[in-house]
C-alpha positions as MATLAB code, in Angstrom:
seq = 'MLFSPLFLLYFFTLFDTFCSCIYIYIYHQEDVLMMFQIYSEKRRQFSLVRNNPREIVEKVATDIERLLAKKRKALEKLASEAERLQKEHRWQDGIKENIEYYNSKAEMDYVSTSLSIFVYDPNFKNHVNYSHTAVQIPTDIYKGAPVILNELNWTQALERVFIENSRDDPSLLWQAFGSATGVTRYYPAAPWRAPDKIDLYDVRRRPWYIQGASSPKDMVILVDVSGSVSGLTLKLIKASVMEMLDTLSDDDYVNVARFNEKAEAVVPCFKHLVQANVRNKKIFKEAVQQMQAKGTTDYKSGFHFAFNQLLNTNVPRANCNKIIMLFTDGGEDRAQDIFEQYNWPNKTVRVFTFSVGQHNYDVTPLQWIACANKGYYFEIRSICAIRINTQEYLDVLGRPMVLAGRSAKQVQWTNVYQDALGLGLVVTGTMPVFNLTVDGNSQNQLILGVMGVDVHLDELKRLTPQYKLGANGYIFAIDPNGYVLMHPNLQPRIRRQMIDGRSGEMTIKTLIKSMDERYIDEVMRMYSWTAVNDTDYSLGLVLPPYSEYYIQADLSDVMLQLQYVMFQDLLCYLIDDGGFLVMSNQRDHWKKVGLFFGEVDPYLMFALYNNSIYARHQTFQYQSACEPMASSHTGAAHRGFYVPSIADFLTVNILGLHYAQLCLLEDVWAESSDTKGSSSCVTVHSQFYFTNTTNSFNVLQDCGNCSRCVCVCRIENTNLLFVVAETLPCSSCEIEKLLPVRTKYGACGVSLIVIPQLKKRIHVRC';
ca = [
      79.604   13.972  124.939;
      78.711   10.337  124.706;
      79.396    7.680  127.020;
      79.188    4.088  126.638;
      76.616    2.036  129.050;
      78.988   -0.167  130.781;
      80.991    3.275  131.720;
      77.647    5.306  132.819;
      77.148    2.055  134.929;
      80.032    2.547  136.599;
      80.290    6.103  136.931;
      76.860    6.232  138.655;
      78.571    3.239  140.722;
      81.030    5.381  141.821;
      78.950    8.421  142.147;
      76.817    6.842  144.929;
      79.753    5.569  146.580;
      81.552    8.910  146.960;
      78.482   10.293  148.137;
      78.007    7.838  151.191;
      82.163    8.610  151.330;
      81.656   12.234  152.002;
      78.988   11.361  154.384;
      80.882    8.565  156.736;
      84.063   11.290  156.426;
      81.927   13.897  157.854;
      80.441   11.640  160.691;
      83.905   10.330  162.094;
      85.539   13.473  162.307;
      86.966   13.907  165.558;
      84.646   16.829  166.285;
      81.435   15.088  166.067;
      82.339   12.264  168.095;
      83.275   14.965  171.151;
      80.169   16.530  170.929;
      78.576   12.907  171.068;
      80.596   12.317  174.400;
      80.242   16.113  175.952;
      76.411   15.496  175.510;
      76.498   12.488  177.138;
      78.599   13.457  179.917;
      77.134   16.755  180.684;
      73.506   16.201  179.870;
      72.357   15.298  183.680;
      74.031   18.226  184.784;
      71.021   20.559  183.404;
      67.256   20.405  183.616;
      64.621   21.788  180.336;
      62.253   24.100  181.226;
      59.230   24.777  179.044;
      58.640   27.960  177.970;
      55.122   29.774  178.445;
      54.726   32.141  175.413;
      51.958   33.927  176.632;
      53.644   34.496  180.072;
      56.774   35.769  178.303;
      55.194   38.361  176.082;
      52.787   39.826  178.911;
      56.160   39.862  181.203;
      57.721   41.887  178.646;
      54.940   43.903  177.669;
      54.665   45.102  181.405;
      57.989   46.319  181.935;
      58.042   47.986  178.553;
      54.486   50.072  180.387;
      56.965   50.359  183.396;
      59.592   51.833  181.606;
      57.316   54.244  179.205;
      55.095   55.361  182.096;
      58.454   56.708  184.022;
      59.103   58.976  180.931;
      55.454   59.723  180.634;
      55.742   61.571  184.069;
      58.687   63.203  183.291;
      56.786   64.572  180.198;
      53.608   65.490  182.181;
      56.006   67.541  184.887;
      57.976   69.425  181.621;
      54.596   70.235  180.315;
      52.856   71.310  183.106;
      56.087   73.770  184.443;
      56.320   75.070  180.953;
      53.006   76.070  180.673;
      52.741   78.035  184.521;
      55.981   79.538  183.474;
      54.721   81.039  179.909;
      51.838   81.856  181.673;
      53.706   83.737  184.658;
      56.414   85.543  182.011;
      55.659   88.716  181.095;
      56.317   90.024  177.382;
      58.933   92.547  176.759;
      59.117   94.637  173.531;
      62.269   96.381  174.134;
      63.859   93.169  175.642;
      67.663   93.353  175.150;
      70.006   90.511  173.401;
      71.939   89.864  176.404;
      70.120   86.726  177.742;
      72.913   83.813  178.973;
      72.343   80.823  177.146;
      74.198   78.066  175.086;
      73.808   78.187  171.611;
      74.593   74.578  170.500;
      75.093   75.557  166.666;
      77.731   78.568  166.897;
      80.199   80.735  168.992;
      78.921   81.123  172.529;
      78.070   85.038  172.605;
      76.235   85.133  176.258;
      77.725   81.821  177.996;
      79.121   81.267  181.666;
      82.739   79.616  181.883;
      80.979   76.597  182.872;
      79.445   75.701  179.719;
      82.988   74.905  178.048;
      83.206   71.826  179.970;
      81.639   68.860  177.935;
      81.976   64.900  178.913;
      81.772   62.226  176.989;
      78.651   59.835  177.768;
      78.219   56.483  176.042;
      74.402   56.925  176.537;
      74.127   60.107  174.362;
      77.083   58.700  172.113;
      78.051   62.505  172.609;
      79.321   64.666  175.039;
      77.309   66.578  176.982;
      77.091   68.705  179.982;
      74.904   68.158  182.645;
      74.376   71.308  184.213;
      72.695   73.240  181.839;
      70.550   73.290  178.609;
      71.243   74.302  174.908;
      69.432   76.243  172.481;
      69.146   75.415  168.488;
      67.782   78.290  166.742;
      67.028   77.432  162.994;
      69.310   78.812  160.385;
      66.658   81.463  158.894;
      65.410   82.582  162.120;
      67.003   85.346  163.823;
      67.832   84.761  167.404;
      67.709   88.759  168.150;
      64.070   89.003  166.941;
      62.110   90.035  169.906;
      59.938   87.121  170.103;
      62.981   84.763  170.002;
      64.386   86.477  173.191;
      61.344   86.159  175.128;
      61.006   82.220  173.766;
      64.572   82.340  175.299;
      63.661   84.138  178.639;
      61.021   82.243  180.037;
      62.146   78.680  178.802;
      65.592   79.121  180.220;
      63.796   78.426  183.906;
      62.866   74.785  182.245;
      66.431   73.768  183.012;
      65.692   73.176  186.563;
      62.831   71.184  185.243;
      65.241   68.693  183.283;
      67.820   68.340  185.927;
      65.058   67.327  188.384;
      63.603   64.536  185.812;
      67.042   63.479  185.127;
      67.955   63.104  189.139;
      64.703   61.357  189.356;
      65.098   59.021  186.440;
      68.997   58.502  185.573;
      67.981   56.347  182.445;
      66.458   59.615  180.978;
      67.927   60.650  177.592;
      67.320   63.495  175.440;
      64.711   65.872  177.167;
      63.600   68.873  174.785;
      61.151   71.397  174.122;
      60.145   72.145  170.425;
      58.681   75.557  170.482;
      56.297   77.092  167.877;
      58.892   79.853  167.296;
      61.419   77.205  165.723;
      63.520   77.491  169.175;
      64.526   74.434  170.943;
      65.677   74.085  174.154;
      67.399   70.508  175.098;
      68.942   68.804  177.908;
      71.699   68.234  178.677;
      73.836   70.457  176.681;
      75.858   69.132  173.634;
      77.455   71.033  170.761;
      74.927   70.954  167.612;
      76.043   68.276  165.137;
      76.000   70.499  161.731;
      75.981   68.956  158.723;
      78.230   68.761  155.188;
      75.811   71.354  153.541;
      73.717   74.606  155.232;
      71.665   73.234  158.497;
      68.384   73.202  157.317;
      67.200   71.505  160.754;
      63.885   72.944  162.351;
      62.028   71.559  165.502;
      59.033   72.073  163.749;
      59.995   69.612  160.751;
      60.727   66.926  163.090;
      58.502   63.583  163.114;
      57.920   64.064  166.924;
      57.037   68.075  167.111;
      54.941   67.354  164.021;
      52.980   64.329  165.872;
      52.810   66.709  168.767;
      51.394   69.251  167.714;
      47.937   68.789  165.770;
      45.731   65.796  165.046;
      46.069   63.737  162.183;
      45.310   65.353  158.578;
      43.530   64.246  155.091;
      45.234   66.786  153.086;
      44.313   68.014  149.386;
      46.962   69.856  147.740;
      45.747   71.727  144.790;
      48.613   73.142  142.287;
      47.763   75.966  139.369;
      49.664   74.640  136.505;
      47.783   77.332  133.827;
      50.115   79.372  131.556;
      50.348   82.347  134.001;
      52.897   80.793  136.719;
      55.277   79.984  134.154;
      58.966   80.695  135.561;
      60.146   81.989  138.536;
      56.255   81.338  139.945;
      56.393   77.852  139.279;
      59.444   77.395  140.383;
      58.090   78.628  144.278;
      55.185   76.417  143.778;
      57.086   73.550  143.199;
      59.318   74.544  146.513;
      56.148   75.685  148.239;
      54.240   72.165  147.763;
      57.567   70.288  148.640;
      57.872   71.896  151.966;
      54.633   71.456  152.896;
      54.559   67.950  152.280;
      57.116   67.902  154.943;
      54.778   69.164  157.290;
      52.845   65.943  157.642;
      53.547   62.499  159.389;
      52.413   59.328  159.013;
      49.338   59.733  160.707;
      48.422   62.173  157.533;
      47.021   61.277  154.169;
      47.860   63.215  151.432;
      47.015   63.329  147.554;
      48.348   66.243  144.928;
      47.019   67.411  142.367;
      47.722   69.580  139.219;
      44.801   71.862  137.722;
      44.214   74.169  134.485;
      41.254   73.778  132.623;
      41.028   69.913  134.250;
      42.432   68.442  137.121;
      44.395   65.437  137.786;
      46.451   63.663  140.153;
      50.713   64.419  139.643;
      50.815   60.531  140.686;
      48.551   59.161  138.460;
      48.314   55.681  140.014;
      47.326   57.731  143.496;
      43.545   57.226  143.035;
      43.084   58.554  146.018;
      44.659   59.810  149.279;
      47.406   57.772  150.631;
      49.374   57.635  153.979;
      52.102   60.465  154.209;
      54.766   58.023  154.584;
      58.559   59.026  153.446;
      57.838   56.786  150.246;
      55.011   58.249  149.131;
      56.195   61.823  150.022;
      59.151   61.014  148.037;
      57.121   59.884  144.931;
      54.892   63.196  145.230;
      58.246   65.375  145.503;
      59.711   63.649  142.197;
      56.243   64.555  140.636;
      55.797   67.859  141.395;
      59.288   68.647  139.933;
      57.866   67.811  136.512;
      55.079   69.633  136.052;
      54.808   72.193  133.780;
      52.915   75.229  132.955;
      49.973   75.590  130.451;
      46.344   76.099  129.601;
      44.180   78.208  131.818;
      42.649   78.329  135.459;
      39.649   76.803  136.168;
      39.586   76.928  140.068;
      36.172   75.025  139.942;
      38.082   71.641  138.438;
      40.656   71.884  141.008;
      38.270   71.944  143.880;
      35.589   69.213  142.257;
      38.447   67.289  142.341;
      39.728   67.845  145.863;
      36.126   67.107  147.836;
      35.402   64.074  145.827;
      38.995   63.090  147.610;
      38.448   64.404  150.963;
      34.541   62.816  150.934;
      35.647   59.303  149.705;
      34.983   56.734  152.580;
      35.687   53.924  151.065;
      39.470   54.328  151.496;
      41.685   54.595  154.121;
      42.242   57.948  155.541;
      42.889   60.053  159.066;
      39.206   60.718  159.210;
      40.044   64.257  161.391;
      41.273   67.450  160.390;
      39.928   67.631  156.554;
      42.171   70.532  154.533;
      42.404   71.722  151.124;
      45.423   73.857  150.200;
      45.323   76.111  146.934;
      48.537   76.901  145.476;
      48.392   79.551  142.834;
      49.297   83.121  141.739;
      45.472   85.095  141.696;
      42.254   84.417  139.588;
      38.775   86.158  139.689;
      36.613   82.865  140.088;
      35.722   82.308  143.628;
      34.282   79.240  142.573;
      31.410   80.046  145.149;
      28.862   77.368  144.136;
      30.881   74.329  144.634;
      31.587   75.401  148.428;
      27.448   75.330  148.599;
      27.370   71.932  147.074;
      30.150   70.209  149.197;
      31.153   72.211  152.281;
      28.462   74.694  153.354;
      26.664   75.159  155.846;
      28.666   72.577  158.085;
      32.127   73.506  156.820;
      33.712   70.357  157.533;
      37.161   70.982  155.062;
      39.250   73.599  155.931;
      40.545   75.719  152.629;
      44.002   77.563  153.013;
      45.149   79.560  149.727;
      48.327   80.409  148.746;
      49.206   83.445  146.428;
      52.512   82.851  145.020;
      54.811   84.860  142.904;
      55.346   88.860  142.479;
      52.184   89.541  140.506;
      49.491   92.259  140.395;
      46.605   89.838  140.332;
      43.885   90.453  142.864;
      44.217   88.766  145.424;
      40.572   89.121  147.590;
      39.081   86.004  145.973;
      41.472   84.283  147.403;
      41.349   85.743  150.579;
      36.998   85.391  150.648;
      37.999   81.495  149.655;
      40.097   80.836  152.648;
      37.903   82.888  155.319;
      34.641   81.634  153.690;
      36.134   78.066  154.553;
      37.556   78.341  158.249;
      40.892   78.694  156.714;
      43.863   81.196  156.053;
      45.471   83.416  153.333;
      49.040   83.561  153.104;
      51.445   85.099  150.673;
      55.008   83.855  149.319;
      56.789   86.169  147.087;
      59.896   84.990  147.051;
      61.860   81.458  148.809;
      62.695   83.173  151.996;
      58.419   83.103  152.423;
      58.102   79.345  152.160;
      59.121   77.548  155.360;
      57.379   79.976  157.392;
      53.992   80.367  155.686;
      53.896   76.309  154.729;
      53.953   75.768  158.319;
      51.500   78.612  159.567;
      48.565   76.295  159.169;
      49.686   73.969  162.041;
      48.774   76.970  164.264;
      44.848   76.942  162.988;
      44.852   73.119  163.720;
      46.029   73.350  166.967;
      43.275   75.344  168.196;
      40.775   72.926  168.845;
      43.244   71.056  170.784;
      43.811   74.277  173.166;
      40.189   74.849  173.620;
      40.222   71.360  174.419;
      42.255   71.673  177.596;
      43.126   68.694  179.561;
      40.827   65.945  177.269;
      43.597   66.491  174.417;
      46.790   66.491  176.701;
      47.160   62.759  175.638;
      51.707   61.662  175.470;
      51.867   60.075  171.930;
      54.585   57.786  171.094;
      56.196   58.102  167.529;
      57.318   55.986  165.048;
      61.189   55.196  165.220;
      63.340   57.812  163.448;
      66.988   58.820  163.465;
      68.072   61.027  166.344;
      69.376   64.396  164.814;
      72.114   64.570  167.754;
      73.801   60.952  167.008;
      71.619   58.751  169.599;
      70.986   56.432  166.572;
      67.136   54.798  166.015;
      64.813   56.183  169.011;
      61.262   56.693  169.643;
      60.117   59.617  171.260;
      57.107   60.441  173.692;
      55.513   63.712  172.965;
      52.690   66.164  174.572;
      51.324   69.417  173.888;
      52.116   72.504  175.637;
      49.367   74.776  175.631;
      49.476   78.842  175.883;
      47.102   79.403  178.876;
      47.511   83.137  178.958;
      43.716   84.745  179.258;
      43.294   88.338  177.185;
      39.527   89.638  178.948;
      37.449   86.797  178.727;
      39.111   85.639  175.736;
      41.260   82.416  176.042;
      44.592   82.215  174.067;
      44.226   79.735  170.974;
      47.681   78.637  170.394;
      49.797   75.947  170.990;
      53.255   76.866  172.621;
      55.303   73.817  171.078;
      55.966   70.034  172.312;
      57.467   68.800  174.781;
      59.561   65.458  173.820;
      61.398   62.675  175.649;
      63.917   59.840  173.828;
      63.559   56.200  174.366;
      66.290   54.561  172.355;
      65.319   51.355  171.442;
      68.179   49.134  173.058;
      65.879   49.987  176.093;
      63.595   48.433  174.738;
      65.538   45.697  173.930;
      67.071   44.828  177.128;
      64.187   43.937  178.393;
      63.551   40.971  176.466;
      64.896   37.738  178.383;
      66.706   36.660  175.055;
      68.109   33.387  177.404;
      64.832   32.146  177.031;
      64.072   32.536  173.680;
      66.975   30.544  171.987;
      69.196   31.471  168.940;
      66.124   31.907  166.565;
      62.794   33.531  169.047;
      62.916   36.636  169.399;
      60.780   40.152  170.777;
      59.122   42.566  168.270;
      57.069   45.605  168.792;
      54.552   47.307  165.825;
      53.549   51.127  166.425;
      49.670   52.023  165.774;
      51.016   52.216  161.771;
      51.812   48.678  161.598;
      55.235   49.850  161.347;
      58.009   47.504  162.625;
      60.112   48.716  166.227;
      62.206   46.127  166.520;
      61.920   43.224  164.231;
      60.939   43.313  160.523;
      59.478   39.670  160.323;
      55.913   40.156  161.200;
      52.956   37.868  159.493;
      50.417   40.243  157.845;
      47.552   37.974  159.263;
      48.850   39.069  162.849;
      49.438   42.304  162.188;
      46.097   43.658  161.903;
      45.161   41.776  165.623;
      48.406   43.780  167.010;
      47.438   47.125  165.399;
      43.847   46.827  167.192;
      45.353   46.073  170.419;
      44.379   42.474  170.990;
      46.118   39.275  172.607;
      46.203   36.140  170.653;
      48.594   33.392  169.812;
      49.377   31.351  166.427;
      51.338   28.224  165.333;
      52.217   29.257  161.556;
      53.913   26.911  159.475;
      56.487   29.592  157.488;
      59.367   30.385  155.702;
      62.385   32.408  157.234;
      65.119   33.639  156.257;
      68.721   34.021  157.869;
      70.021   37.340  158.972;
      72.046   38.043  156.078;
      69.400   37.119  153.878;
      71.212   34.189  151.950;
      69.391   31.359  153.328;
      65.765   30.128  154.154;
      63.977   27.273  155.566;
      59.993   26.088  156.161;
      59.898   26.024  159.656;
      57.212   26.241  162.674;
      56.673   29.371  164.809;
      54.981   29.964  167.532;
      53.422   33.592  167.593;
      52.313   35.392  171.059;
      51.301   39.153  170.817;
      49.449   41.667  173.163;
      48.757   45.333  173.721;
      51.381   47.315  175.749;
      49.112   49.411  178.101;
      48.924   53.610  177.909;
      50.779   53.243  174.696;
      49.867   52.768  171.185;
      52.296   50.045  170.738;
      51.809   46.233  170.341;
      54.382   43.448  171.419;
      54.997   40.279  169.986;
      56.961   36.926  170.834;
      58.068   34.416  168.085;
      59.594   31.146  169.216;
      60.579   27.931  167.212;
      59.451   24.693  168.583;
      63.300   23.852  169.475;
      63.737   27.380  171.939;
      63.046   24.948  175.234;
      66.908   25.239  175.500;
      69.850   27.340  174.170;
      73.203   25.785  172.531;
      76.276   27.520  172.047;
      78.438   26.048  169.996;
      82.401   26.774  169.406;
      83.592   26.212  165.568;
      86.558   27.653  166.203;
      88.565   24.037  165.579;
      89.672   23.632  161.889;
      88.966   20.432  160.441;
      91.034   18.931  157.487;
      89.394   19.743  153.816;
      88.422   16.698  151.749;
      90.480   15.935  149.067;
      89.031   15.787  145.440;
      89.547   13.783  142.405;
      89.936   15.420  139.296;
      87.854   14.201  136.093;
      88.926   16.241  133.091;
      85.418   15.999  131.715;
      83.013   16.063  134.546;
      82.135   19.200  137.049;
      82.037   18.469  140.411;
      80.565   20.958  142.878;
      79.422   21.051  146.770;
      76.161   23.215  146.861;
      74.616   24.018  150.134;
      70.841   24.437  150.800;
      70.970   28.133  149.943;
      72.559   27.445  146.576;
      76.126   28.818  147.597;
      79.206   26.975  146.342;
      81.232   25.436  148.807;
      83.554   23.359  146.819;
      84.859   22.892  143.256;
      87.161   20.820  141.581;
      87.507   23.629  138.548;
      90.608   25.865  139.904;
      88.752   28.949  138.003;
      86.036   28.640  140.602;
      87.769   28.217  143.483;
      87.629   32.223  144.395;
      84.133   31.854  143.602;
      83.878   29.911  147.135;
      80.492   31.218  148.729;
      79.014   33.013  146.008;
      75.927   31.904  144.900;
      75.603   29.427  142.239;
      73.506   30.866  139.573;
      76.621   33.197  139.353;
      78.974   30.473  139.231;
      77.151   27.729  136.328;
      73.722   29.891  135.567;
      72.522   26.895  133.691;
      73.665   24.136  136.057;
      71.777   25.836  138.173;
      68.442   26.573  136.377;
      68.571   22.831  135.424;
      68.570   22.230  139.409;
      65.966   24.526  139.912;
      63.636   23.397  136.879;
      63.781   19.935  138.210;
      62.526   21.085  141.267;
      65.414   20.246  143.528;
      65.763   23.714  144.718;
      62.888   26.282  145.589;
      62.666   29.926  145.167;
      61.160   32.417  147.634;
      60.949   36.028  146.781;
      60.404   39.117  148.821;
      60.319   42.661  147.949;
      61.809   45.830  149.808;
      59.887   48.798  148.793;
      62.290   51.131  150.610;
      65.181   50.323  149.210;
      67.811   52.847  148.752;
      70.250   51.705  145.411;
      72.960   52.763  143.772;
      73.202   53.349  140.292;
      73.338   50.216  137.950;
      76.483   48.306  138.042;
      77.645   44.965  137.035;
      77.114   42.591  140.264;
      79.810   40.479  141.685;
      77.798   39.460  144.762;
      75.670   36.567  145.554;
      71.808   36.400  145.894;
      72.096   39.237  148.759;
      74.439   41.400  150.378;
      76.928   39.601  152.851;
      76.114   39.483  156.092;
      78.983   37.738  157.837;
      82.415   36.059  156.750;
      81.903   33.065  154.129;
      83.290   29.976  155.915;
      85.299   27.689  154.174;
      84.832   23.810  152.746;
      86.579   22.789  156.665;
      83.814   24.930  158.221;
      80.934   23.691  156.311;
      81.551   20.167  156.737;
      80.398   19.324  159.795;
      77.296   18.059  161.450;
      73.782   20.522  160.956;
      76.339   23.575  159.954;
      73.151   25.512  158.746;
      71.174   25.224  162.595;
      75.142   26.326  164.155;
      75.847   29.004  161.941;
      72.538   30.433  162.231;
      72.617   30.360  166.038;
      75.916   32.881  165.140;
      73.937   34.996  163.514;
      71.437   35.859  165.617;
      73.667   36.458  168.173;
      75.213   39.339  165.778;
      74.591   43.079  166.622;
      71.317   44.503  164.379;
      72.646   46.090  161.458;
      70.495   49.133  160.509;
      69.704   50.137  156.653;
      71.768   53.440  155.868;
      69.691   56.580  154.989;
      67.699   57.196  151.656;
      69.629   60.147  151.559;
      72.765   58.095  151.070;
      74.334   60.367  147.899;
      74.030   58.749  144.347;
      71.128   56.915  145.742;
      68.059   56.250  144.599;
      64.841   55.027  145.593;
      64.273   51.300  144.513;
      62.497   48.306  144.907;
      64.638   45.015  145.232;
      63.548   41.742  144.507;
      65.530   39.133  146.639;
      65.729   35.549  146.401;
      66.256   32.532  148.367;
      66.615   29.186  147.045;
      65.910   26.119  149.673;
      65.562   22.197  149.303;
      62.170   20.827  148.173;
      63.267   17.215  146.620;
      63.838   14.984  149.472;
      65.272   11.904  147.786;
      68.724   11.523  148.652;
      69.866   10.325  145.058;
      68.539   11.388  141.716;
      69.983   11.897  138.086;
      68.932   14.956  136.037;
      68.693   15.110  132.077;
      69.284   18.735  130.973;
      68.106   18.707  127.367;
      67.533   21.482  125.105;
      67.827   21.100  121.205;
      70.971   20.335  119.891;
      72.720   19.997  123.491;
      72.216   17.812  126.352;
      74.038   16.515  129.171;
      73.366   14.340  132.224;
      73.404   15.815  135.688;
      73.979   13.750  138.952;
      72.588   14.432  142.240;
      73.451   13.504  145.760;
      72.406   14.752  148.983;
      74.729   14.508  151.489;
      72.858   12.564  154.733;
      72.615   14.476  157.780;
      74.058   17.688  156.630;
      72.710   20.711  154.620;
      74.698   20.114  151.829;
      74.293   18.872  147.731;
      76.884   17.077  145.495;
      76.447   17.660  141.896;
      78.163   15.992  139.309;
      77.553   17.005  135.700;
      79.373   17.159  132.066;
      81.493   20.132  131.372;
      79.198   20.795  128.319;
      77.724   24.180  129.143;
      74.838   23.662  126.871;
      74.536   27.870  126.776;
      72.526   27.645  123.743;
      69.774   26.757  126.374;
      67.270   29.580  127.270;
      67.218   29.793  131.075;
      66.143   32.265  133.472;
      69.210   33.686  135.165;
      68.715   32.954  138.971;
      69.902   36.213  140.236;
      68.991   39.119  142.633;
      67.175   41.171  140.843;
      67.802   45.268  141.400;
      64.748   47.324  139.799;
      64.070   50.652  139.921;
      60.153   51.398  139.417;
      58.762   53.846  138.703;
      55.481   55.103  140.778;
      52.991   52.795  139.726;
      55.233   50.068  139.620;
      54.844   47.223  141.599;
      56.050   48.751  144.948;
      52.036   50.474  144.661;
      50.410   47.261  144.349;
      46.944   47.844  146.166;
      47.564   46.687  149.606;
      45.040   48.614  151.912;
      47.589   50.122  154.789;
      46.756   48.633  157.959;
      46.920   51.483  160.707;
      44.844   52.143  164.236;
      42.673   54.995  164.340;
      44.627   57.516  166.543;
      42.058   58.753  169.200;
      43.271   62.703  169.521;
      40.231   65.173  169.511;
      40.016   67.089  166.000;
];
């Protein structure tokens, strides 16, 4: 569309005048003048005190240390009493199934009437009974077996210790003893939360038990995929490997390899051991399911691959227990020359062998391989034998801890995880419980189980002086694996020092996102961090320069909306600094207010981005759970709060006030990645922000046979952009669609860019 020069001159003059009118209208609103008046009247009633970031973070770290010290005291008492009670217990072969206890999973078989009384406690978010403990027994374990009945018998006396601890520290949440037999006794008693499907809960597979029961592990799982394992045997092997992966925690490193004539990693881009976190284990499981049987068996190729993985010192690893797990149906080769080359005479690598399936092969070579390399031999003939046999090796790894005695009895604090009884996100303090019985001159070398005490994240958050931090200041904490406990906005350059337990301060210029991930801003932030003594945690504080005071504003008053001028051949938009539509003169756009402008007019948004009016900042979420691909009708990120009208937006410094409100909202935690129908994916989030400081400028969008003029004006003292353009869309232009991208990557996609996993060496006895 062509206009005369005289008309264009008139139009540009009118455009600048209209921009000025918008600013004047906003500035002279009654609410704005009232704010200045209130500030002038009240400013002498307050004094501003400068924050000391180092002092704040050290005070909070000390408070957390004291809190966890009280939990540690309860743990030590429980572990000591459990060891004494078991040592004094006399085993009964003919024990009767008439022990009185509350079975939390089923109808009560042997129970006193007082156990039927449960009272709702908001601290536990559950109905509880403070007079008794509850017992949970895994579905696949017979509760009438002598070993279980003896366990129930001696652990009954722990009830008294649980109650005493609760009286000494009323803030204690769940106290639990997880036994190596699979029995869990916890206090206070509460009904078990049965899932919709079969209940497969086993305490020995929970993060807190795994971390407390053994030292960190470097593990290579070798899977025989030769032609002889086809059919049911291969299915059993796949299920066994996946169960084995579930016995690993974030402190462990693992790789999985298949072999026949040659060996190769089941995930091609996992060239070495990787951390056994949830994401990596899921990738392994998906790859294991795709394995097919063919070829002939060559144990030497498999063991050669495994030893090279374990002896590679140039990559991150646990550097403690080294283990090879061999799953096969059997074979004649003993691969003795491989063990002579890599493992003898020191035998630093344990080898566990698993004979899987119904077959008539000679298992003597497998037994020899295990015994010659400080391992154990197991048989898995059916699916019922998988769970028990894939976790028996933990007893073997626990023996050095038992023999080390008190030096190995350390309280360890877990990563954040979801409590099985509905408490929410917790961290758990754990301590191993040793079998102190003596058979003649030989000490028992088995771990009885793990004692655990939960701490809800809200307990830690309550120790932070939010009134000193202001709207955008916050406290965060990380564990020794570098995972964040309380806040996800951690700078990588600081993360290493925090993992190492050092203290420090640093001022950084950084880009921050609003809590709903719609807006981004370039700001200065003061970071201060220190270690929490007697734990593996490290605490950090982030303060913006203006957090010397806290402002709370009431935005409930409604202002009149601006009248708009309708030009038939012009598009008029108000867009905020995040690229979201605030107002339009086009009726078909009125229902799109609050949406990302790239969805409203992708060609015009690209013109603004391409001419450096907006800049883009991209972030990757590597552990997202995505629904199946569907057409998007959302903005640049998930909507986290109410989208205000034009009356709400047109206020002085509106972004700062809305951001302050966002920071007062409750934390929103991601749903479990096990959500039905969801799949693991990497989501790329894009946030846009102003870069051009010019108040008014013109842009010519030109491509081929289409061109249109775009006029842009920044409204002073607001976060708004006034845009006027011809209605000609220029849809023939090739553009990048500036929308959030939901991308599902394979195991070797961008989610696995080789970035070293920073973590602290776990100082436990190996």
